[in-house]
C-alpha positions in Angstrom: -23.7 0.6 25.7 -20.2 1.9 25.4 -19.3 1.6 21.8 -15.7 1.2 22.7 -16.6 -2.3 23.8 -18.0 -3.0 20.3 -14.8 -1.6 18.7 -12.8 -4.1 20.8 -15.2 -6.9 19.9 -14.9 -6.3 16.1 -11.1 -6.0 16.4 -10.8 -9.3 18.2 -13.2 -10.9 15.7 -10.9 -9.7 12.8 -7.6 -10.6 14.3 -8.7 -13.7 16.3 -6.0 -12.7 18.8 -6.0 -10.7 22.0 -2.5 -9.6 21.2 -3.4 -8.6 17.7 -6.5 -6.7 18.8 -4.5 -4.9 21.5 -1.8 -3.9 18.9 -4.5 -2.7 16.5 -6.3 -0.7 19.1 -3.2 0.5 20.9 -4.4 -0.9 24.2 -2.9 -3.2 26.8 -3.8 -6.8 26.2 -5.3 -6.9 29.7 -7.6 -4.0 28.7 -8.9 -6.0 25.7 -9.6 -9.0 28.0 -11.5 -6.8 30.5 -13.5 -5.1 27.8 -14.5 -8.4 26.1 -15.5 -9.9 29.5 -17.6 -6.7 30.2 -19.4 -7.0 26.9 -20.1 -10.7 27.4 -21.5 -10.0 30.9 -23.7 -7.1 29.5 -25.1 -9.3 26.7 -25.3 -12.4 28.9 -23.6 -14.7 26.4 -20.1 -15.9 25.5 -18.8 -14.3 22.3 -15.5 -16.1 21.9 -14.0 -19.5 22.4 -10.5 -19.0 23.9 -8.4 -21.7 22.2 -4.7 -22.3 21.8 -4.8 -21.2 18.2 -6.6 -18.0 19.0 -10.0 -16.4 20.0 -12.7 -17.7 17.7 -16.3 -16.3 17.5 -19.0 -18.5 19.0 -22.3 -18.9 17.2 -23.6 -16.0 19.2 -20.6 -13.9 18.4 -21.0 -14.5 14.7 -24.7 -13.5 14.9 -23.8 -10.2 16.7 -20.8 -9.2 14.6 -22.7 -7.7 11.6 -25.0 -5.8 14.1 -22.0 -4.5 16.0 -20.4 -3.2 12.7 -23.7 -1.5 11.8 -23.7 0.3 15.2 -20.1 1.5 14.7 -20.9 2.7 11.2 -23.9 4.6 12.4 -21.8 6.2 15.1 -19.2 7.2 12.5 -22.0 8.8 10.4 -23.3 10.7 13.4 -19.9 12.1 14.2 -19.3 13.0 10.5 -22.6 15.0 10.4 -21.9 16.7 13.7 -18.5 17.9 12.6 -19.1 18.5 8.9 -19.0 22.3 9.2 -15.8 22.4 11.2 -12.2 21.9 10.0 -11.2 18.5 8.8 -9.2 16.7 11.4 -8.1 13.2 12.4 -5.6 10.5 11.8 -5.5 8.4 8.6 -3.5 5.2 8.2 -2.3 4.7 4.6 -0.6 1.6 3.3 1.7 1.5 0.3 4.7 -0.3 -1.1 8.2 1.3 -1.0 7.9 2.3 -4.6 5.0 4.7 -4.0 6.1 5.7 -0.5 9.4 7.0 -1.7 8.3 8.6 -5.0 4.9 10.1 -4.3 3.5 10.0 -0.8 5.9 12.7 0.6 4.5 15.2 -1.8 1.0 14.2 -1.0 1.6 14.7 2.8 3.2 18.1 2.2 0.3 19.3 0.2 -2.2 17.8 2.7 -0.6 19.7 5.6 -1.1 23.0 3.8 -4.7 22.2 2.9 -5.7 20.4 6.1 -3.2 21.0 8.8 -5.2 19.0 11.4 -5.1 15.8 9.4 -2.2 13.4 10.4 -1.1 10.6 8.1 0.5 7.4 9.3 2.3 5.5 6.6 2.7 1.7 6.8 4.7 -0.3 4.2 2.6 -3.1 2.7 2.7 -5.2 -0.4 -0.6 -5.9 -2.1 -1.6 -9.0 -0.2 -0.8 -7.5 3.2 -2.5 -4.2 2.3 -5.7 -5.9 1.2 -5.8 -8.0 4.4 -5.2 -4.8 6.5 -8.0 -3.0 4.7 -10.4 -5.8 5.4 -9.3 -5.9 9.0 -9.8 -2.2 9.4 -6.2 -1.5 10.2 -5.8 0.7 7.1 -8.1 3.6 5.9 -6.8 3.3 2.4 -3.9 1.9 0.4 -2.0 2.6 -2.8 -1.5 -0.5 -4.9 0.7 -1.0 -7.9 -1.4 -3.6 -9.7 -2.9 -3.8 -13.2 -6.2 -5.1 -11.7 -7.5 -5.0 -8.2 -10.5 -7.3 -7.7 -10.6 -8.3 -4.1 -13.7 -9.0 -1.9 -14.3 -6.4 0.7 -12.2 -3.8 -1.1 -13.1 -1.1 -3.6 -10.4 0.3 -5.8 -10.1 3.1 -8.4 -7.2 3.5 -10.9 -5.7 6.9 -10.3 -2.6 6.8 -12.5 -0.3 4.8 -14.7 3.5 4.7 -14.0 6.0 4.2 -16.8 8.7 1.6 -16.1 12.3 1.8 -17.2 15.1 -0.7 -17.5 18.2 0.6 -15.8 22.0 -0.1 -15.7 25.2 1.7 -14.7 26.3 4.5 -17.0 29.4 2.5 -18.1 27.5 -0.8 -18.7 27.8 -2.1 -22.3 24.0 -1.8 -22.8 23.9 1.9 -21.7 23.2 4.3 -24.6 23.4 1.6 -27.2 21.7 2.5 -30.5 20.1 -0.9 -31.0 17.5 -2.0 -28.5 18.4 -5.1 -26.5 16.3 -8.2 -27.1 14.8 -10.4 -24.4 17.4 -13.0 -25.3 20.2 -10.5 -24.6 18.6 -9.3 -21.4 18.1 -12.9 -20.1 21.9 -13.3 -20.1 22.3 -10.4 -17.7 22.1 -10.3 -13.9 19.0 -8.6 -12.5 18.5 -7.0 -9.1 14.8 -6.8 -8.5 12.4 -5.7 -5.7 11.1 -8.6 -3.5 8.5 -11.1 -4.7 5.0 -9.7 -4.6 6.1 -6.5 -6.4 3.9 -6.7 -9.5 6.3 -5.1 -12.1 9.3 -7.0 -10.8 7.4 -10.3 -10.9 6.2 -9.6 -14.5 9.8 -8.9 -15.7 11.1 -12.0 -13.9 8.4 -14.1 -15.6 9.3 -12.6 -19.0 13.0 -13.3 -18.5 12.3 -16.9 -17.3 10.3 -17.6 -20.4 13.4 -17.1 -22.6 14.8 -20.5 -23.7 18.2 -21.5 -22.3 19.8 -21.1 -18.9 17.6 -19.5 -16.3 18.3 -15.8 -15.7 20.3 -14.6 -12.7 17.8 -12.9 -10.4 18.5 -11.4 -7.0 15.6 -10.1 -4.9 15.8 -7.3 -2.3 13.3 -6.0 0.2 14.6 -2.5 -0.5 14.5 -0.6 -3.7 17.6 1.3 -2.6 19.6 -1.9 -2.3 18.7 -3.0 -5.8 19.4 0.5 -7.2 22.8 0.6 -5.5 23.8 -2.8 -7.0 22.9 -1.6 -10.4 24.7 1.8 -10.0 27.8 -0.2 -9.0 27.7 -2.0 -12.4 26.6 -5.4 -11.1 23.6 -5.8 -13.3 20.2 -4.4 -14.4 16.9 -3.6 -12.7 13.4 -2.3 -13.6 11.8 0.6 -11.6 9.1 3.2 -12.2 10.7 6.2 -13.8 9.5 8.5 -11.0 11.7 6.6 -8.6 14.9 7.2 -10.6 14.3 10.5 -12.4 17.0 12.3 -10.4 19.5 9.5 -10.8 19.0 9.5 -14.5 19.4 13.3 -14.7 22.6 13.4 -12.8 24.1 10.3 -14.5 24.2 7.9 -11.6 22.0 5.5 -13.6 21.4 5.0 -17.3 18.4 3.7 -19.3 18.8 0.5 -21.2 17.3 0.6 -24.7 15.2 -2.5 -24.8 11.7 -4.1 -25.3 8.7 -1.9 -24.7 7.5 -2.3 -21.1 3.9 -1.8 -20.1 2.9 0.9 -17.7 1.9 -0.2 -14.2 -1.4 1.0 -12.8 -1.7 2.8 -9.4 -5.0 2.0 -7.6 -6.4 3.7 -4.6 -8.1 1.0 -2.5 -10.4 1.4 0.5 -12.6 -0.9 2.6 -15.9 -1.6 0.9 -18.2 -1.6 3.9 -16.5 1.0 6.0 -17.7 4.6 5.8 -14.6 6.8 5.4 -14.1 9.7 7.7 -13.7 13.3 6.5 -10.0 13.0 7.1 -9.8 9.9 5.0 -11.8 11.6 2.2 -9.3 14.5 2.3 -6.3 12.2 2.0 -7.9 10.3 -0.9 -8.7 13.6 -2.7 -5.1 14.7 -2.2 -3.8 11.4 -3.6 -6.0 11.8 -6.7 -5.0 15.5 -7.1 -1.3 14.6 -6.9 -1.5 11.9 -9.6 -3.6 14.0 -11.9 -0.9 16.7 -11.7 -2.9 19.2 -9.7 -1.0 18.9 -6.4 1.2 21.6 -4.9 4.3 19.5 -5.3 5.6 17.5 -8.3 3.2 14.9 -9.5 3.2 12.0 -11.9 0.0 11.6 -14.0 -0.7 8.9 -16.5 2.3 8.5 -18.8 4.4 11.2 -17.2 7.6 11.0 -15.3 7.0 13.4 -12.5 7.1 12.9 -8.7 9.5 13.2 -5.9 12.5 10.9 -5.8 14.0 8.8 -3.0 
């Protein structure tokens, strides 16, 4: 049996959509349809019910799904053994939020190209919920998540670093360079420009500000870190970001640090699908990520409690 048919079968089972499976596999939708029909004909049973709300596994399809995944995993192990003495090569799809994409992953990719020039990395922007769903669906090989705890079924995660957070304002803001630290009550009276909902450290700060008695704080959310940072640099309010993302702006005076309450560090987790056997290329990318955050990379790095890393 052509295992490409099984790849299409498992992709359609995950996405429950011919369009979604075609996008994931980078095939024409008609090709997905033909391959599923070929597999159903070869097995002599219908695997999906084609409904208005999507393609849903039949009882036979549910019985066969785990076996199909085992066959594909066995094929991946066979290929890994056959090529283990050769150079590492392949494409690895990595998901991460904008915070990590801008501050750390460029340095990881540069170092990886020097060490494994045949490995290609495709970056996809994802918040935590989307990244976890993509890992489970097999659309990502690994993901970097800014979360204190990652406990999700179908996903394994290891903490690789902690990132210090910093409260920021414009250099001429009244809170800039003040000798006395601002209190939560004072901060709650300011305008804040934060990363979009789902960003763990922004959500934590928003919750702390909203817990202060009195009028609700003025919070504006952006899908882009750069948009929030630009508003703060223009003197419109405050924000919170990992120090690695603003190290250069602090050095050259475009932004200033707000003396204020102590902020907890945010953990960086490297997450991977639990049941999927990683390729040699995926192993190489994961190793480079760990090396970078532990300060062993060829470019600037940010280990636990440090402020290194590239800047956006």
